[in-house]
C-alpha positions as CSV (number, residue, x, y, z in Angstrom):
1,M,-41.4,31.7,10.7
2,K,-39.2,32.5,7.7
3,I,-37.7,29.5,6.0
4,C,-34.5,30.3,4.1
5,S,-33.5,28.5,0.9
6,G,-30.6,26.1,0.9
7,C,-28.7,28.2,-1.6
8,T,-28.9,31.3,0.5
9,C,-27.6,29.5,3.5
10,L,-24.7,28.1,1.6
11,R,-23.8,31.4,0.1
12,N,-22.7,32.5,3.6
13,T,-21.1,29.3,4.7
14,N,-17.4,28.4,4.8
15,L,-17.5,25.2,2.6
16,S,-13.9,24.3,3.3
17,E,-14.1,23.8,7.1
18,A,-11.7,21.0,7.8
19,G,-13.1,17.8,9.3
20,R,-16.7,18.6,8.8
21,N,-18.8,16.9,6.2
22,P,-21.8,18.9,5.0
23,I,-25.3,18.2,6.2
24,G,-28.3,19.5,4.3
25,G,-28.3,22.0,1.4
26,Y,-29.2,21.1,-2.2
27,F,-29.1,17.6,-3.5
28,E,-26.1,16.1,-5.3
29,L,-26.4,13.7,-8.3
30,E,-28.2,10.6,-7.0
31,L,-26.0,7.5,-7.2
32,P,-26.3,4.0,-5.7
33,A,-24.6,3.2,-2.4
34,E,-20.8,2.6,-2.6
35,R,-19.7,-0.9,-3.6
36,Q,-16.5,-2.8,-3.4
37,F,-13.9,-1.5,-5.8
38,P,-12.4,-4.4,-7.9
39,Y,-8.7,-3.4,-7.4
40,P,-8.4,-1.7,-4.0
41,E,-4.7,-2.0,-4.1
42,A,-4.3,0.1,-7.3
43,A,-3.0,3.6,-7.3
44,R,-5.7,5.8,-8.9
45,F,-4.7,8.4,-11.5
46,Q,-6.6,10.6,-13.9
47,S,-5.7,8.5,-16.9
48,A,-3.8,5.4,-18.0
49,R,-1.1,7.5,-19.6
50,A,-0.6,9.4,-16.4
51,A,-0.3,6.1,-14.5
52,F,2.3,5.0,-17.1
53,R,4.3,8.2,-16.5
54,A,4.2,7.7,-12.7
55,L,5.5,4.2,-13.3
56,I,8.3,5.4,-15.6
57,R,9.3,8.2,-13.2
58,A,9.6,5.7,-10.3
59,G,11.3,2.9,-12.2
60,R,13.5,4.8,-14.8
61,P,14.0,2.1,-17.4
62,K,16.9,2.5,-19.9
63,K,14.6,1.7,-22.8
64,V,10.9,0.6,-23.2
65,W,9.9,-1.7,-26.1
66,M,6.6,-0.6,-27.5
67,P,4.2,-2.3,-30.0
68,K,3.8,-0.5,-33.3
69,F,0.1,-1.1,-32.9
70,I,-0.6,1.4,-30.2
71,C,-1.8,5.0,-29.9
72,N,0.6,7.9,-29.7
73,A,-0.9,8.9,-26.3
74,M,1.2,6.1,-24.6
75,L,4.3,7.6,-26.1
76,A,3.8,11.0,-24.5
77,P,4.9,9.8,-21.0
78,L,8.1,8.3,-22.5
79,E,8.9,11.5,-24.3
80,A,8.0,13.6,-21.2
81,E,10.5,11.6,-19.1
82,N,13.2,11.4,-21.8
83,I,13.1,7.6,-21.9
84,E,14.3,5.9,-25.0
85,F,11.8,3.6,-26.7
86,D,12.0,1.1,-29.6
87,W,9.4,-0.8,-31.6
88,Y,8.3,-4.4,-32.0
89,D,5.7,-6.0,-34.2
90,V,2.7,-8.1,-33.2
91,N,1.6,-10.9,-35.6
92,D,-1.8,-11.4,-37.1
93,Q,-2.9,-13.1,-33.9
94,L,-1.7,-10.2,-31.8
95,E,1.3,-12.1,-30.4
96,V,4.7,-10.5,-29.8
97,E,7.0,-11.3,-32.7
98,E,10.7,-12.1,-32.2
99,I,12.8,-9.4,-30.6
100,A,16.5,-9.6,-31.0
101,E,17.4,-8.7,-27.4
102,I,15.9,-6.9,-24.4
103,G,18.6,-5.3,-22.2
104,I,18.6,-6.1,-18.5
105,D,17.4,-2.5,-17.7
106,D,14.8,-2.4,-20.4
107,W,11.0,-2.9,-20.2
108,L,8.5,-4.4,-22.6
109,L,5.0,-3.0,-22.8
110,Y,2.3,-5.4,-24.1
111,V,-1.3,-4.5,-24.8
112,N,-4.0,-7.1,-24.0
113,Y,-5.7,-6.2,-27.2
114,F,-9.5,-5.9,-27.0
115,G,-9.4,-8.0,-23.8
116,I,-8.9,-11.2,-25.8
117,C,-5.1,-11.8,-25.2
118,N,-5.0,-13.4,-21.8
119,G,-3.3,-16.5,-23.3
120,H,-0.7,-14.4,-25.0
121,V,0.2,-12.7,-21.6
122,A,0.8,-16.2,-20.1
123,D,3.2,-16.9,-23.0
124,L,5.0,-13.7,-22.5
125,I,5.7,-14.5,-18.8
126,Q,7.5,-17.6,-20.1
127,R,9.4,-15.8,-22.9
128,F,10.7,-12.7,-20.9
129,S,11.6,-11.8,-17.4
130,P,8.2,-11.0,-15.7
131,R,9.9,-8.1,-13.9
132,Q,10.5,-6.4,-17.2
133,L,6.9,-6.7,-18.4
134,V,4.4,-3.8,-18.2
135,L,0.9,-5.0,-19.1
136,D,-1.4,-2.4,-20.7
137,Y,-4.9,-3.7,-19.7
138,S,-6.7,-0.6,-20.9
139,Q,-8.8,-2.8,-23.0
140,S,-9.2,-5.6,-20.5
141,F,-10.5,-4.1,-17.2
142,F,-11.8,-7.4,-15.8
143,A,-8.7,-9.4,-16.4
144,P,-6.9,-9.6,-13.0
145,P,-3.3,-8.3,-12.8
146,E,-0.5,-10.8,-13.6
147,I,1.1,-11.1,-10.2
148,D,4.6,-11.8,-11.6
149,A,4.6,-8.8,-14.0
150,L,6.3,-5.5,-13.1
151,A,3.1,-3.6,-13.5
152,T,-0.5,-3.6,-14.9
153,I,-2.3,-0.5,-16.1
154,Y,-6.1,-0.2,-16.4
155,S,-8.3,2.5,-18.0
156,P,-11.9,2.5,-16.5
157,R,-13.0,5.1,-19.0
158,K,-13.0,2.5,-21.8
159,F,-15.5,0.4,-19.9
160,F,-17.7,2.8,-17.9
161,G,-19.1,6.3,-18.1
162,V,-16.6,8.3,-16.1
163,P,-14.9,11.6,-16.9
164,D,-11.4,10.3,-16.0
165,G,-9.5,7.5,-14.4
166,G,-6.4,5.3,-14.7
167,L,-5.3,2.5,-12.4
168,L,-1.8,1.2,-11.7
169,I,-0.8,-2.0,-9.9
170,S,3.0,-2.1,-9.6
171,R,5.9,-3.9,-7.9
172,I,7.7,-0.6,-7.8
173,P,6.6,1.7,-5.0
174,I,4.8,4.6,-6.5
175,P,4.8,7.9,-4.5
176,P,1.3,9.3,-4.1
177,S,0.5,12.3,-6.2
178,K,0.2,15.5,-4.3
179,T,-2.5,16.9,-6.5
180,R,-5.9,15.6,-7.6
181,D,-7.6,16.1,-10.9
182,T,-10.2,18.8,-10.6
183,S,-11.2,19.3,-14.2
184,S,-13.7,16.4,-14.4
185,F,-16.7,18.7,-14.5
186,G,-15.4,20.0,-17.9
187,R,-15.4,16.4,-19.2
188,I,-18.9,15.3,-18.1
189,S,-21.2,17.0,-20.6
190,H,-20.9,14.3,-23.3
191,L,-21.8,11.6,-20.6
192,L,-24.9,13.6,-19.7
193,R,-25.9,14.1,-23.4
194,R,-25.4,10.4,-24.1
195,L,-27.7,9.7,-21.2
196,G,-30.4,12.3,-21.9
197,D,-30.1,12.9,-25.6
198,S,-28.2,11.0,-28.3
199,P,-24.6,9.8,-29.0
200,E,-24.5,12.1,-32.0
201,S,-25.4,15.2,-30.0
202,G,-22.5,14.8,-27.6
203,Y,-19.8,13.5,-29.9
204,A,-18.0,16.8,-30.4
205,E,-17.9,17.2,-26.6
206,Y,-16.6,13.7,-26.2
207,Q,-13.7,14.5,-28.5
208,I,-12.9,17.6,-26.5
209,A,-13.0,15.6,-23.3
210,E,-10.6,13.0,-24.7
211,N,-8.2,15.7,-25.9
212,S,-8.2,17.4,-22.5
213,L,-6.5,14.3,-21.0
214,A,-3.5,14.7,-23.2
215,E,-1.6,16.2,-20.3
216,C,-0.1,13.2,-18.5
217,E,1.4,14.8,-15.4
218,P,0.2,12.2,-12.8
219,K,-2.6,13.5,-10.7
220,R,-5.0,11.5,-8.5
221,I,-8.3,10.5,-10.0
222,S,-11.1,13.1,-9.6
223,K,-13.5,12.7,-6.7
224,L,-16.4,12.7,-9.2
225,S,-15.0,9.7,-11.2
226,E,-14.0,7.9,-8.0
227,R,-17.5,8.2,-6.6
228,I,-19.1,7.1,-9.9
229,L,-16.9,4.1,-10.1
230,L,-17.8,3.1,-6.5
231,S,-21.5,3.0,-7.6
232,I,-21.0,0.5,-10.4
233,D,-22.2,-3.1,-10.3
234,F,-19.0,-4.6,-11.6
235,N,-20.2,-8.2,-11.4
236,N,-23.3,-7.5,-13.5
237,A,-21.2,-5.6,-16.0
238,S,-18.8,-8.5,-16.3
239,I,-21.5,-11.0,-16.8
240,K,-23.3,-9.0,-19.5
241,R,-20.1,-8.3,-21.4
242,T,-19.2,-11.9,-21.4
243,Q,-22.7,-13.0,-22.5
244,N,-22.8,-10.5,-25.3
245,F,-19.3,-11.4,-26.5
246,L,-20.1,-15.1,-26.6
247,F,-23.3,-14.4,-28.5
248,L,-21.5,-12.5,-31.2
249,H,-18.7,-15.1,-31.4
250,N,-21.3,-17.9,-31.8
251,K,-22.9,-16.0,-34.7
252,L,-19.9,-14.4,-36.4
253,A,-16.8,-16.6,-35.7
254,G,-17.2,-18.3,-39.1
255,F,-17.0,-14.9,-40.9
256,N,-14.3,-13.4,-38.6
257,Q,-10.8,-13.2,-40.2
258,L,-9.3,-12.9,-36.7
259,T,-9.0,-16.2,-34.7
260,I,-10.3,-15.9,-31.2
261,D,-10.1,-18.4,-28.4
262,P,-13.2,-17.7,-26.2
263,S,-12.1,-20.0,-23.4
264,S,-9.8,-17.4,-21.9
265,I,-11.8,-14.2,-22.2
266,Q,-12.9,-12.1,-19.2
267,A,-15.6,-9.6,-20.0
268,P,-13.7,-8.0,-23.0
269,M,-14.0,-4.5,-24.1
270,C,-15.5,-5.4,-27.5
271,Y,-15.8,-8.2,-30.1
272,P,-13.0,-7.6,-32.6
273,F,-14.4,-8.5,-36.0
274,L,-11.9,-8.5,-38.8
275,T,-13.5,-8.2,-42.2
276,R,-12.4,-7.8,-45.9
277,D,-15.4,-5.6,-46.5
278,R,-14.2,-2.1,-46.5
279,D,-17.7,-0.7,-46.6
280,L,-19.0,-2.6,-43.5
281,R,-17.9,0.1,-41.0
282,R,-19.9,2.8,-42.8
283,H,-22.8,0.4,-43.2
284,L,-22.9,-0.2,-39.4
285,I,-22.5,3.5,-38.6
286,D,-25.3,4.4,-41.0
287,N,-27.5,2.0,-39.0
288,R,-26.4,3.8,-35.8
289,I,-24.2,0.9,-34.7
290,F,-21.1,2.9,-33.7
291,V,-17.7,1.2,-34.1
292,P,-14.5,3.2,-33.6
293,S,-11.3,3.1,-35.5
294,Y,-8.6,2.3,-33.0
295,W,-5.1,3.8,-33.3
296,P,-5.1,5.4,-36.8
297,D,-1.9,7.1,-35.7
298,A,-0.2,3.7,-35.8
299,V,-0.7,3.5,-39.6
300,D,2.7,5.0,-40.4
301,R,4.5,2.5,-38.2
302,L,2.8,-0.6,-39.7
303,S,3.3,-2.3,-43.1
304,V,0.7,-1.4,-45.7
305,D,-1.0,-4.8,-45.3
306,R,-1.0,-4.7,-41.5
307,A,-2.4,-1.2,-41.4
308,E,-5.2,-2.1,-43.8
309,E,-6.0,-5.1,-41.7
310,M,-5.7,-4.0,-38.1
311,V,-6.7,-0.3,-38.4
312,R,-9.1,0.0,-41.3
313,N,-10.8,-3.4,-41.4
314,L,-10.9,-4.4,-37.8
315,L,-14.3,-3.5,-36.3
316,P,-14.6,-3.3,-32.5
317,L,-18.3,-4.4,-32.1
318,P,-20.0,-3.2,-28.9
319,V,-20.6,-5.8,-26.2
320,D,-20.9,-3.6,-23.1
321,Q,-23.2,-3.8,-20.2
322,R,-25.8,-1.4,-21.6
323,Y,-26.9,-4.1,-24.0
324,G,-28.4,-7.6,-24.2
325,E,-29.4,-10.2,-26.8
326,K,-31.8,-7.9,-28.7
327,E,-29.0,-5.4,-29.5
328,M,-26.5,-8.2,-30.3
329,E,-29.1,-9.7,-32.8
330,R,-29.4,-6.2,-34.4
331,I,-25.6,-6.1,-34.9
332,V,-25.5,-9.6,-36.4
333,S,-28.5,-8.8,-38.7
334,A,-26.8,-5.6,-39.9
335,I,-23.6,-7.5,-40.7
336,H,-25.3,-10.3,-42.6
337,G,-27.4,-7.7,-44.4
338,Q,-24.2,-6.4,-45.8
339,K,-23.7,-9.9,-47.4
340,I,-20.2,-10.6,-45.9
């Protein structure tokens, strides 16, 4: 009896037969069984900026007030939809500074910076009409949406190894996108290299993948990213992030120029360490402790002192679910070895 190979059979099979799931053939990437998604009510897009554009397109605000301390990527949806925007400042504790007046048809977007600003969000709900607040939770995936706010936006890519993804929870009905992102396979090579090789080997591909998401026309999240997300143990990730954050805070709070209230954190993206040592970032990177520079494109919008502080001297220390106490000790030792 002749046994044919799976690939030969598939070559002569119509793979697009409606209503029939495939049985047999070659194996797919092995992933754990599907779990409960933390925000089942969220509309799922290919990126946070695409989710923001879908919200703008549906709500059509007259103007959106944006923090100066933000990346230019979040301006692209406003420009694409011809929506006016204006700037406001955040103070050294990342709170919204005074704004003269917000029009009745305006929105205000606030970033839950680094996932440590839950208390500031509660204050904003009291200061402004909640129905005018758009909360950018790209850096605070585990903070639940503020039910009174107009909308909350999440970016799973900043917390998990997925090629794309952006979530939107909104009071405004958002029409479902007619198209799904199909380019995720071109954005996965850096994730595989990080898994099987080293972060340095895949960094160039990571940059290419990030740039490929510049297009913010709203599309549904890719099937690949959706399936990966459904395999993640979110509870374990939340616990580990919180433990790592609190470990670093316990060891470094006395040296941190940024005041942090740990009582309101919910599995933050990182531990933001503000230092006066301009050489510390390079020292950490030389020791293969990789800390990014967030939003260097905001430098021109900030005062010289604030740019120096929030862009150049603020170090987002890793606390994610890949690590435990051993790695946190290494970070602390590297920082103290620099004699801060």
